[in-house]
N, C-alpha and C positions, 0 to 999 in steps of 0.2 A: 504494500500500500504506500502511495506517496504521502508526503507530509500534509498537504492540504486536505486530502481525503480522510486521513486519520484525524486531523483536528476537527473537521466537520462532523465525523462520526462521533467523536468524543463529546462535542457540543450538543449533538442532537439527542443523546440518550443519557440516562442515569449512568454514572461511572461504573457501578456494579454490573449493570446490564451490558454495557459495552464489553467488559472483560469476560462476562459469561458467554456472550455471543462469540467472541474471539476464541475462547477456550473450546467451545463446541466444535470449532473448525480446526484449530491448530494444536490442541492438547495442553499439557501441563506447563510447557515452557514456550514463552512468546517473546520475541525481540522486536522492538520498533525503533527505527532511527528517525528522530525528529530534527535532524541537522546537528545543532550544537548539543542536543540532549539525546542520549540513548536510554530507552526504557526497557527494562527486563521485567517480565511477569512470571512468577513461579507459583504453581499450585500443587507440587508434589511434596509429600511429607519429608523426603530426603532434603530437598532444597530449603524448606521451612526450618528444619532443624539446624542445617548448616548456617543459615543466615542469623537465626536467633541465638544459637548456642556455640557451635564450633568456631564460627568466624565473627562472633559478637564484637570482639575488640577492633575489628576492621570497619565496623558499620557505625554510622551516625544517623540521627533522625533526619537531618537535612531539610531540603526544600519541601518534602512531603508534609511537613508540619508547619510550614510558613503561615498558612491561614490560621491554624489553631493557636499559634503564638499571639495573635492579635486579641485572643480572649484569655488565654491562660498565662501569657507572659513567659517567664523562664522557670516555670514549675517543673516537677520531676518528669512529667510526660513529654515535654517539649524541649527541655534543656539539653544542649549539646556542649555546654561549657565545661571547663576543668573542674568546677565545683559540683558537678552532678554527682560524682561518686561520694563525696563527703555528705551531701544532703541526703542521699539514699541511705548511707550507713547510719546517719542520725535517726532516720525514721523507721528503719527496718525493725528494731525491737518493738516499736509501738504496734506494728502490724504482723508480727510473727504469729504462727498458729497458737502458741501458748498464751500470748497476750490477748488475742481475740477471744479465746476461751474465757479468759478473765472478764472480758467486757460483754460476753454473750447475754448475761442477765439484763444489761442495759439495752442491748439490741432487742431483746424480747419485750421489754417494757415499751420501747419506742414503737415496735410493731403493734402492740396492743392499743397504743394511742391512735395509731393509724386505722385500726379496725373500728374505733369509735367514729371516725370521720366517714368511713365507708358505710357504717350502719346508718348514719344520717342520710347519706345519698340514697341508700336502699329504701328507707322509709319515706322519702319524698315521692317515690313511685314514678319517677321520670326516667327515660332512657339515659344510660350512663356511657360516657366516653371513657372506655377502660384505659386508653393510653394516657389521657390527662389524669385520671384517678391514680394510676400507678406512678406517674411522675410526682404527684403530690405526696403519695405514700412514701416513696423512697427519699424525697427531699426531707420529709418529716423525720424519717429514721436517721438519716445522716446528721441532721441538725441536732436531734436529741441525744443519740447514742455517742456520736463522735465529738460534738461541740457543746453538749449540755444545755442547749438553748432550743426552745420551741418557737420558731419565728412563723407563727401562723398568720399574723396580720400582713396583708398585702401579698399573700402567698401566690395567688393567681397571677399577679403582675410579674412576680419574679419567675414563675414557671414560664410565662409567655416570653419574658426577656431572654432567659437561657435558651429556650427552644429556637427563637428567631436567631439569636447570636450564633448558636452552634451550626444551624443550617446555613447561615450566611458565610461563616468562615470555611465550612466544607465546600460550599459552592465556589468561593473565590480561589480555593486551592485547585479545584478541578477545572476552572475556566480562567486561563491566564490572560484572556483578552479583556476581562472586566476592568472598569475604570478604577484607578487606585483610590484609597480611602479619602485622600484630601479633596477629591472631586465631589462636590455636594449633590450627588445624585439622590433620588428618593431612598434607594436601598441603603446607601452609605449613611444618610441621615438617620434612618431607622436603626442601623447598627450602632451609631454613636449614642442614640437615646437608650437603646437596650443596655449598652455597656455602662452608661451612667447609672441606670437602675441597679445593675449587678454590683457595681463598685460601691454604691451606697449601702446595699445589702451586706456586702462583705465587710465594710467598715463597722456596721452594727454587729455582725457576727463575731468579728475579731475582738471588738471592745467588750461585748457581753461575755464571750467565752473566756477571755483573759481574766476578767473580773471573777469568774466562777472557777477558774482552773486550779486555784489553791485547794479546792475541795478534793482534788485528785481525779481519779477516773481517767477515761480515755482522753478527754479534753486536756487535762493537766499534763498527761504524757506527751500529747502532740505539741503543746506550747513549750514544754521543757525541751523537747527535741529541737524546736525551731528557735530557741532562745539565742539572741545575738544577731538575728537577721534584721536588716533594715526594713522599714515599713513596706517598701516596694516588693522585696523578695518574700516577706511574710505574706503579703497579699497574693503573690503568685503561687506560693505553696498552698495556702489555704483554699484559694479558688480551685486549684488542681485537685486537692483532696476532696473538697465538697462536690465539685462537678463530677469527678470520676466516681464518687460514692453514690450518685443518684442517677446519672444519665444512662449508663449502660445497664444497670440493674432494672431501671424502669422499662427499657426496651424488652429485656428478657421476660419480665413479669407480664407485659402486654401480650407477647406471643403465647405465654402460658394461659392467659385468660381466654384466648381464642381456642387453644388446643384442648384443654382439659375437658370441657363439656362434650367433646366429640370422642372421648375415651373414658366412658363411665367406669370401666373396671379399674383403671389407674386412679381415677378420682375416688372411687370407693376405698382403694388401698390407702390413699392419702388420709381419708376421713377416719379410717380405722386407726391409723398411726396417730392421728391428732387427738384421739381419745386419751392417750397417755401423756400428752404434752404438759410439762411443768416448766417453770422458770429455770433455765440452766444455772447450775452452780459453777463456781470457778473451776472445779475439777472435772466438769462434764465436757464431752466432745460432741458438738451438735451433729456432726455428720454420722456419728455412731448412734446418737439419740434418735435421729430422723433419717434412717437409710432410704426410705421410699422418697421422701421429699428431696433428699440430696441427689438421688438418681434421676428424678424428674427434672430438677434444675440442670443437671449435667446434660441430659438429653436435649433440653431446650437450647442450651449453649452449643451443643454439637450441630444442631440444625440451623440455628439462628445466632451465630456468634455476633455480638453487638459490633465489635470491631472486625468486620468481615474481611477487610483488606488493611494491610499495614505497609508502610514504606520505610526504606532505608537507603542510604548512599554509602558506598564503600570509599574509604579514604585512600585506598591503594588498589591496583589491579589484583584481581582474585579469581578463583575458579569456584563456581557454584554448580553443584550437581553435574560436573563435567563440562560446563560452559565457561569460556573466558569472558569475564566481566571487567570492563575498564573502570578505573577510579572515577568517581563522581557521577557514574550512571545512576539513574533512578531505578531502584529495585523494589518491586511491589510483590508482596506475598499475599496469598488468598486462603486463609484457613477455611472460609466458607466452602470452597470447592473440595479441599482436602478432606474435610469432615463429612462430606456426602459421597466420597469416592467408594464405590462398592468393593473395590479391591481391599480396602481397609475396614469398611463398615458394610457388612452384607445387607443390613436393613436400608442402606442408601438414604433416600429422602423421607422415609417413613418415621413417624414419631413412635419409638418403640423402647421406652425405658424398661430396664430389667433389674429390679431390686435384688433378685436372686443372684444375678451375676453382674455386679456393678461395672460401670464403664471402665474403671481403672483396670479391671481384670480382662476386659475385652479389647483393650488398646493394643494394637499390633505394631505400632511404630510411634516413637515419642514425638514425632512431628505431625502425626495424624489428628491430634487434638490440641489446639493452641488458641482457645478463645481469649485467654489472658496474655498471649504472647508466650515467651519462654526465655530461659537464660537470665543473664544479669538484669535485663530490663523488663522482665516479666512484671505484670501489673502489681504494684505494691499492695493494693487493696483486695487481692484475690480472696484471701481467707475471710475478710470482713464481708465481702459480697456473697460468698457462699453461705455463711451463717445467716446473713440478712434475708436472702432469698428463700432458704430452706424454712426459716421460721415464718416468713410472710406468707408463702404459699400454703403452709400447713394451717395457719390461722384463717386464711380466706376459705380454704376447703372446709374447715371446721364450722365457720360462722355463717357462710353464705351459699345460696344457690344462684347460679347465673347462667345466661345463655346469650351468645352473640346473635344479633338480628340476622346477620349474614354469615352462616357457617362455611361458606365455600372457601377454597384455598386462597390464602392471602398473596397478592402481588407484593413485591419487595422493592424498596428504594434504599439507596445508600447516600446519606448526607452526613458523612463522618462516622455515623453509626448506622447499623442496619435497622430498618423500621418498616412496618406495614405500609403498603402504598395507599391504603384507604384507612380512615379511622375505624377502630374496632368499637362499635356501638352495640349495646345490648341491655338486657334487663337484669337487675340485681335485686335479690330479696334476702331477708334475714331468715336463716334456718330455724 
């Protein structure tokens, strides 16, 4: 394909759909030459593992995260600077599996607070936008559990601001022809307004959380780890932790709200497990407490990894899965396709959780399941997210009946995270 045809094709379609179409024709490895930029696309587990783990030291986040930096600044997700390793080391103990077990009781309490809001929605008797409801739920959980603050006032405005801002930065990353931010287009002005709302929210979150952090808990641990950062870097790290703590989990929960009513046997297993749910103690392991919920969440992550594509740039020439890749090429990996490949997952695109044989026991290649990335830059909040989603889906199954108005298969869109192409609207009632 010539450069103009490639750019037109990229501009006409959702980026995820563009690569899915290319993959259907060309397979797991695709190379595109756009003149000054060479793009490599990899969907094989071997290549994914090499890029994330074996050759991690060669890779930087690079231009693939240029748009996201406009929202998250130089937080852990986007930072390519020398201080990244230090910041990660300081926060690692806060998000280790053992530490998250200690905080699981607070996550449980935050989930219960979210159930109260869902109950109010159900009792109103109106159709519910499950995507919006799950975003509010996960925002509440991260606010309460990680920062010790329940910022419910103005919550809808903040939800809308984050959703617009994230879609905007994903779009400008995918479309290099868009006007730069200093040009006062309508979309650029909307982004500036959304960013102002988010920054005001973050200022309040930081000030309230710091004032309460002396009481200890997860909030105290976070701010102790970030002590000494100037206000700008503190803002960038907090928005990264906050944003990563609700955005991707909300997407996974939305897909589950669509999937579970179509699989009544799995839903029944969840409800049976929910009968024994108690507030986790510090010595409890939530994945062992809730094996069905954990497997259900893992299967949703397999089929619908929120970060369905990720980008890197090699600092030096390297070989990936047998291909010579030049320094500074844009390297895109696609867990979405690897995780549906029937060579590694016989169930393919079917939602088929198996609590009797957990996903970890069915994993045939370490690169065939990477919804959180892998290696040194694997998502810091992986363990928090798994505890949060296992508890939340268990409580929803326990407390509610629900049914999407349209149970037909969901189309998919990728705007930085994978999301349904249409709103998931349905009926919600208290059990």
